[in-house]
N, C-alpha and C positions, 0 to 999 in steps of 0.2 A: 504494500500500500504506500502511495506517495506520502511524503512527510508534509505536515501542515505548516504553512507560514502564519505567524502571528504578527500582525501590523498594529502597533500601539499608537493611538492618537491621544496623548495625555492631557492636552490643554485646550486647543481650539481658540475661538475668538469670543465666545459668548459667556461661558460660566465665569462667575466672580466668586470671591471669598464669601460674599453675602449670600450667594445662591448655594454654595457648598464649600465648607472649609477644607475639603480634600483636594480641591483643584490646585495643581502646581502652577504658579505664575512666574515667580522670579527665577532667574537662571539656575541658581543653586537648588531650588525646589524641584525644578524640572529634571535637572541632572540626577538628583538623588532618586526621584521616582522612576526615571527611565532605567537607571542601573539596577534598581530592585526588581523591576518587572522583567528586565532582560535576563536576570539570574533565574527567573522562573521559566523563561522560554520565548519571550518577545524577541524577534530578530530584526524587525523593521520599526523605525520610529518616525512618525509623521509629526513634525514640530511646528508650532507657532510661537512667535516671540511676543512678549509684553514689555511695556516701558515701566519706569519706576512707579507709576501710578496704577499699574495693573491693566492698562489699556493696550489693545493690539498695536503693534508697531511693525514696520517693514524694515527697519534699519539693520543692515548687515552686521554692525558692530555687536548688537545684542545676540543675533544668531550665532556669531562667532564665539561668544562666551559659552553658549549652550553646547555648540558642537565641540569646542575644545575640551570642555569638561567631560563630555561623554567619551570622547576618543582617548582621553588620558587613561581611562580605565578599560574601555571596551572599543578598541579601534576596529573590531570586526563588525560591529553593528552597522546596519544600513540606515543612513540618516536621510530623511526626506524633508525638505524645507517647503513651507507653504508659499505660494505666490497668489494667494487669494485676492479677489477684487471686491470683496464685500465692503471694505473700508477705504481702499486705496485704488483710485481709478486710473492713475497714470502708469505707463509702461516703466518709466524710470523707477518709480516706487516699487512696483510689483517685481521687477527684475533685480532689485538691489542685492538680494541674497545670492543671486546667481553670479555676482562679481567676486565672491570669495574664492580664494585660490589656495593651492597646496593642501595642507592637512585640514584646512578650514572649509574647503569646498564640499558642499553636500553631494552625496552619491546620486540623489534623485531630487526632483522638485514636482510639486503638484501642478497639474494642468487640467482645469475644469473645462469641459468641452462645449459648453454653451452657457448662455445666461439662464438664471432661474430665480424664482422667488422663494424665500423662506417665510416663516410665520410673520416676522415683523420687519424684514429687510430684503433687499435684492442683492444678488451677486451678478454683476454685469460683466459679461465676457463676450465682446464683439468678435466676429471672425478675424478682423485685423489683429486684435490683441492676442487671440489664441495663436495665430500664426507667428506673430512676433516673438511670443514667449517660446514657442516650439523651436523656432530658428535659433534663439539665444541659447536654449538648452543644448541643442545639437552642436552649436559652435563651441560651447564650454565643456562638452563631454559630460553633461548631466542628464541622466535618463528621466523621461517624464513618468510621473505617476498619474495615469489617466483616470480622472474622476468622472464617473458616469452616474447620473441621477434618473435617466430615462432613455428610451430607445433612440431618440434623436441624437443623443450624444455618441452612441455607438456608430451611427451613420457618419457623424462628423469625424470620428477617429479614422474610419475607413477612407474618408476624403484626405485626411492628413497623410495617411500611408501612401495613397496614390500620388500625392504631391512630393513625396520623399522627405517629409519633415520629421517623421518618427521612424525608428528602426526596430526590427524584432530582436529579441522577444519583447512583446508589448505587455506592460503591466497595468492591469485595470483594477481600480477600486469601484465596486458596485455598491452604491449607497441608496437604500430603499426606505420609504416611509416619510419622506419630506412632504409637507402639506400640498405642494403644487407640482409634485413629480411622481414618478412611479412608486406604487405602494408596496408594502411588505407582504406580498402574497406569493404563493407558490407559482401561480400563473405568470405574474410579471417577472419574477426572478428567473423562471425557466425561459421565458421569451428572450430576455437580455443575455443570459448565459449562452443560449443556443445561437445567438446572432453575432457573437464575438468573432473577430478574424482569426485565421490560423496563426499559430505561434503566439497565442495569448496565455498569460498567466494571470489568474484572477483571484481577488479576495472579495468577500461578501460581508456586508453588515446591514443591520437595521438601525434606523435612527429612533432614539427614545425607547418607548416600551417594547418595541419589536426587536431590539438588539439581540436578545438571547435566542429567539427563534431563528433569526436570519444567520446568526453565528453558527447555530446548530446545522442549518442547511448548508452553510459554507463548509463545515467540517465534513459533511457527507459528499457534496457535489463539487466543491471548488478547490482551488489550490491553497487557499488560505482564508483568513478572516481579518477584518479590521475591528478593533475594539478599543474602548477608552472613554474617558469623561468628556472628550469633545463631542461625542455622539449621544451619550446617555449618562446621566448622573445618578440614576437609581439602580438599586440591586433587585428590586421587585416591581412588578406591574402596579401593585397597590401604592407605590410611591411612599412607603412608610419607612424605608431605610436607605440612606445615602450610600452610594458605592465609593470605593477607592479604585484607582487604576489596577492595583494588585488583585482586588476582589474580582474584577472583570476578566483579567488574564487567567486567574485561577479557575473561574467558571468555564472558560473555553477549554482549558487543559483537562478539566474533569469530563467534559463532553467528549473530547478527543480520546481520552483514556477509555471511556466506556465503549467506544467504537473501535478500540485497538488501533487508533491512528497516531503514529509517532509525530513528534514536534521537530520541525526543521531547525537546524542551527543557523546562525547568521552566515557562516561561511558556505553552508550548503545553499542558502538562498542567493548569496552572491554568485555562486557558480551557475545557478538556475537562470538568473537574470543577466548573466554575462557582464557582471561588474568586476572591476579590478579588485584583487585581494590586497 
């Protein structure tokens, strides 16, 4: 049986300390949480940066602190930097983290494949912006983490492949359950999974209350799962117990163990994705 990729999204852009005290915000908090979860089995880390006030920031200097702290202890971990457009509309802002070099350069960077609405905000990703980011990643040798919220985004990934802007193997994160996108159902998950291009490696998650079920589906049908407080802050659907990142990673591992699916190491995932060791 193929080994399972665990992609941890520990912080995101929305949760605050007022929402949950378990959210890691400052670089040292993120580093500590990531290292703990990686010791449990997380091999990929999808990071967002926050400024001194806890607000989302695009500044590469803060990303550099997080990346250097992780790599000091775990240079094997695959680090994925966010280029999200929810707060920062300009290419120069969104691509700032892509300018890091040497040991600070992220292995991968997120590439959301269309615009979409969240519950209270929009993520605007124009065709021109997506192609600019894809070109910059290719030039810098940073592999895109292709974020898919609905079928249209799969179609756009295929367009980028035809344009020669992304190279195989393609890594997709399928995120289901957003209010204005594909929902966390077996039908919609199956449709997206069956429509991915050849040479794709895919992780699956559900946003909010559906995370456990979609992670379970990912353990069964996908190459991996994405899990973490960016996508879900609760340990139960009843929303009566706040989760930690380690709680959520532990839950995935228990599901995988129950199905006799081994967990992939960071170096095994590097080899699978064609990343430099």
